[in-house]
C-alpha positions as CSV (number, residue, x, y, z in Angstrom):
1,X,-9.9,-3.0,15.2
2,X,-13.0,-0.9,16.0
3,X,-14.7,-0.7,12.6
4,X,-15.8,-3.8,10.8
5,X,-17.1,-4.8,7.3
6,X,-20.3,-3.0,6.6
7,X,-19.3,0.2,8.4
8,X,-20.6,3.2,6.4
9,X,-19.6,6.8,6.3
10,X,-20.1,9.9,4.2
11,X,-16.9,11.5,2.8
12,X,-16.6,15.2,3.7
13,X,-13.9,17.8,3.5
14,X,-14.1,18.5,7.2
15,X,-12.5,15.2,8.1
16,X,-8.9,15.6,9.3
17,X,-7.6,13.2,6.7
18,X,-9.8,13.5,3.7
19,X,-8.3,11.6,0.7
20,X,-9.0,12.8,-2.8
21,X,-9.6,9.3,-4.0
22,X,-13.1,9.6,-2.5
23,X,-15.9,11.6,-4.0
24,X,-17.2,14.2,-1.6
25,X,-20.6,13.9,0.0
26,X,-20.8,10.3,-1.1
27,X,-21.6,7.4,1.2
28,X,-19.0,4.6,1.3
29,X,-19.1,1.2,3.0
30,X,-16.2,-0.9,4.1
31,X,-16.4,-4.1,2.1
32,X,-13.0,-5.9,2.7
33,X,-10.0,-5.8,4.9
34,X,-6.8,-7.8,4.1
35,X,-3.2,-7.9,5.1
36,X,-0.6,-6.8,2.6
37,X,3.1,-6.4,2.7
38,X,2.8,-2.7,3.3
39,X,0.2,-3.0,6.1
40,X,-3.5,-3.4,6.0
41,X,-5.6,-2.9,2.8
42,X,-9.2,-1.6,3.2
43,X,-11.6,-1.6,0.3
44,X,-14.5,0.9,0.4
45,X,-17.4,1.0,-2.0
46,X,-20.1,3.4,-2.9
47,X,-22.9,2.9,-5.4
48,X,-20.6,3.9,-8.4
49,X,-17.1,3.8,-7.0
50,X,-14.5,1.6,-5.2
51,X,-11.5,2.9,-3.4
52,X,-8.5,0.9,-2.0
53,X,-6.4,2.3,0.8
54,X,-3.4,0.8,2.5
55,X,-2.9,1.8,6.1
56,X,0.1,1.1,8.4
57,X,-2.3,-0.5,10.9
58,X,-5.9,-1.1,11.7
59,X,-5.6,1.7,14.3
60,X,-4.6,4.2,11.6
61,X,-7.6,3.0,9.4
62,X,-9.9,3.3,12.4
63,X,-8.7,6.9,12.8
64,X,-9.5,7.6,9.2
65,X,-13.0,6.2,9.4
66,X,-13.7,7.8,12.8
67,X,-12.8,11.3,11.4
68,X,-15.4,10.8,8.6
69,X,-18.0,9.5,11.0
70,X,-17.2,12.4,13.4
71,X,-16.7,9.9,16.2
72,X,-14.1,9.6,18.9
73,X,-12.5,6.2,19.3
74,X,-12.3,4.6,22.8
75,X,-8.9,4.5,24.4
76,X,-8.4,0.7,24.2
77,X,-5.0,0.8,25.8
78,X,-6.4,2.4,28.9
79,X,-9.3,-0.1,29.0
80,X,-6.9,-3.0,28.6
81,X,-4.6,-1.8,31.3
82,X,-7.6,-1.3,33.7
83,X,-8.9,-4.8,33.0
84,X,-5.6,-6.6,33.4
85,X,-4.4,-4.8,36.5
86,X,-4.0,-7.0,39.5
């Protein structure tokens, strides 16, 4: 999990996985993460709106947030392999 509670982003159409539940050009903050039967539920809030999304994994949710923040996520598998190599 890369992004934590309090992470903020602005929703824009240029993101690879824009979801129509979000209002465009609006700032949202991640306010809750919880496990559900279907995966992981993330709750985002803006000043006047709340949006729940269920992702298959935290990695998928991180990808969603990273695309809106226009950030590239680190390759954690590569880092883990490098740090655990004998």
